[in-house]
C-alpha angles and dihedrals in degrees: 000000000000091000090050093049092047092049090049089048092052091048091051090047092053093046091047091047090053093047093048093048092047093047094048093047092047092049092046093051101039105029105039098126097052091054099037094093091060090052092049093051092051089051089049088057089053089054089053091048091050092050128190121345128192121270123214097256093239100110128062129180122226100208126209088204135165090273091056093047091049093051103034099031139252123323133294096056121203113268094243088066091051089048089055090049091055091044093053092048092050092048088052088060100254114178101216136345127217122194115215085188134080126213104203096160136051119264104268091197094058111119093232090052093048093049091045091054089050091049091241113146115212133161125233095010113165117257110206091200091057091047091050093045092050091052091048089053091053099043133066092258127155111196125220130225139164135238122221104228096185127059113256134180096248116033136163112234101188114113127197122250115249117203094219141086119235115202120192114207122202093354118171102229092201094063130041117203098179122092111267118215124214099199145344143245103206137167122274111278095252090056098037094049093053096051121097091223145333140223131200117242100202110145107190114201121211121248091280090059095249124124108231100145135030127206112242093190135026126191118228123174090344092306127109121232127190129231120250093255093047094046093047089056094043092051093044091052093043094231115153101182124067122185122207109200121204133194131184094287100043137278112006103179147332121236119212107180106298091345116104110199114192113211138177119264091275096056094258125139113226101228117235095205114213094213144289127332116314096022083135123060112274122201120188112242091227090057089054089049090051093044092239095137120089106247088222088070091057104035113122093354132132107245120200115195112210143119140263094182110123093220093061093062100224093128123123140183118246134173089270102048143352096237112054129149111253091220090063090058087065090048090055091051092051091048093048091053096044094049095037088230098146136166113209147158111230120213090256095054096102091058091051092048091052092047089049091055094047092050091049093051092051095046095047093049091048094049097043090048091056104042135074115268091243091059093053095089089055091049091048094051091044092055091049095048097043095045093046090050090051091052090047092051094049091047099052102025101039098024092229118137110219121180111267102181098058096050090051091048089046092054093046097045095042093047091046093051093045092048090047092053091049089047093051093048102038108028129049113249117253139179095232094124093050092047090049092051093043090059093052109036142049121252094250092068099031094104093050092048092051091053094049100029117187095357091069092045091055091052132231141222111255139163110252137168109226125205129203126178131175136184112242115236095002092151090062091045093052092047090052091054107062094177107088093202092053091049092052092048089049092050092047090053086064101034099051099058091039089054092047091052092052094048092044087058092051096259126144120229108226101182147323113239105192103290093350128093125209118193139154142199132222097034141126085001125029114260118199113229089004093170091057092047091051091051091045091052091048094051090046089053092051090048092049090052089069091060092042093051092049089057094043091051091054089051092048091241126140115275120244124234122174143186122216130198125192128187134168128208147113110297135171109258127185147082112325136174137059128326090258099042126025141144141195109259146141130249138175143083095303089060093051091049091051089055091049091052091054091050091050091060086085092051095049098036092240132129102206120037124180132180126240086250091064094039092054090060098049116117100178126072122259140166107254138185122195106228108178150322104239148167107223123206111285095016128098100188116078117245128204113230117206129186116220109211105175147322122287125006133331117248141175118007093351091056091051092046094051092046091053090045091051089052090050092050091051091053090048093051089050091054093250091135098161093053091043091050091056092054095045090051089049089053092046093061095051110124095225110030125169097219119009098174094066091056092053090051094054094041089057092046094049092050090049093050092045090053094042111021112212117247093221115012118194099162093247119135117199120219109205094186132054096248 
């Protein structure tokens, strides 16, 4: 009997081994994109574990920082100041200068421009653009510009001239792997024509919003154009020919003289970040202008001019941190190329990743089969630690990017299957897990908890769209209905269809709080386009209210009016509560903000408020109205509040009203309060207006600001109460 059981056990092991290997290989080959973000995040963690590493002290960053803005003035600065900045850098002996800034318009502060706008004719009036252009022509400056990667209605098509030859070797003419641009944002002609060369500074994040790779070349109108970092290096080295080398899967590398730069198949360099922000030397631009920096610190260096000031919006997310100056990304690329410290995926990497998984499956099965069941946890942890260390070593010592996610999944899945087989053969089955879950969770999430076991119990951070709704004036309604049974029946007439609408649109009801409903999307199960489905459910509820109120009116019952607030963000989701009583729910700042948005419906006279976080994720078309930029109680960061009016597009009188309102808001945000007031008052006297309360709010604000002009206006209104 023992021999028979053991033989059966071996047969099952072999069959399981084959199934696991086949499944993993199939998933790796056919579903790489959907799982790539997990792999990237694991690699980000390795970067954090590695920490900061030295850079080669060749690149410095001239930072238009908060200090510079405070002393010189707000951005954009006049071009004569920038000309002086370049002059001072050149006099300090700088090697080459790269501008992570584009100047697509003329300098509005230039004396000749000011006089021209005033129709005052004067001879020999200084032109700051000409001054700036002349300095650019006489300094080692590489200009920056930007490509438009998506088609837009109005696009510039002029491209800069690059004094270099790009040769593509072994290119498949039927397929183009490089990014293709649709248009450009370049410098004004007088500046562009006086620069030796230019480089684009597009940093394209991956789907998770993190910059891990940077394109070195972009194709535009069948010509190749270099990135700012690449062109700064090419110009500094005086190399005129660049070779783009292809293999069977795309771009393999780029050759710059004797430098061999491995790239991914799309011609992007995978950035080996040196560390967190300010790993490279930063010098404040105002200190350069005032000659406060020792020239010895600048002599012969590559200087990148950019900004770390939050208000100038050149901040990116990298594996190290979510707020990282974009200019330092270019510095990392230059440093990677100069030191030859690359991270890359060779053409043979897929074969190695598959072989790695197969070896892991075989080893884990063999070890678990031969050890005591109580040693299995030690074996499991040992495999995880040793394999992760091997991947870490290969990544940072050999510069080869092996897949991290699949080996971890392989270890977990293989160990789980092997343990399960042992469990089925050696231990009597029990329902301990089900009993454990049943004592901790509600029935509605039982199935999800059983699938994910303890991981779900511990909770996780997940992007959700949260929904809050509340009946307006419910206290008065309840007081008018003295019969408790009638009140409950009345409330259920509203609650039941509202709940059905939410569930029909794949939402999860979290709880009922008196007359309020809290729900969320994208947990416990993933919901595609969860923000759209939340908005769709909300608009369907508002539409259904019309039918409900018609029925209530016939029955002489109070009418129902509601406010709805939606917000999207990363929240903690999972089982929460005590050991005796718990439930699956969501908590965190996004939830609190969703509640605030619902409360603010009363303030703004709206029925459906959403945050900019939710709006940015919407794929469908809706009729919107921007309500306000606010700081809500308990939050420091301003939030945009938008009113969703309906599906589709506005037309007729509503379209005209919203267009005029948008113009008024723009004037208000630009501190043109008198002009804005005229438009808001015009809107306020319309016979049929969509939202009259918002006009009264802005009329009052404009009058207040006209009477007492604000010292520093940023358009942010602070709510000191919750609603």
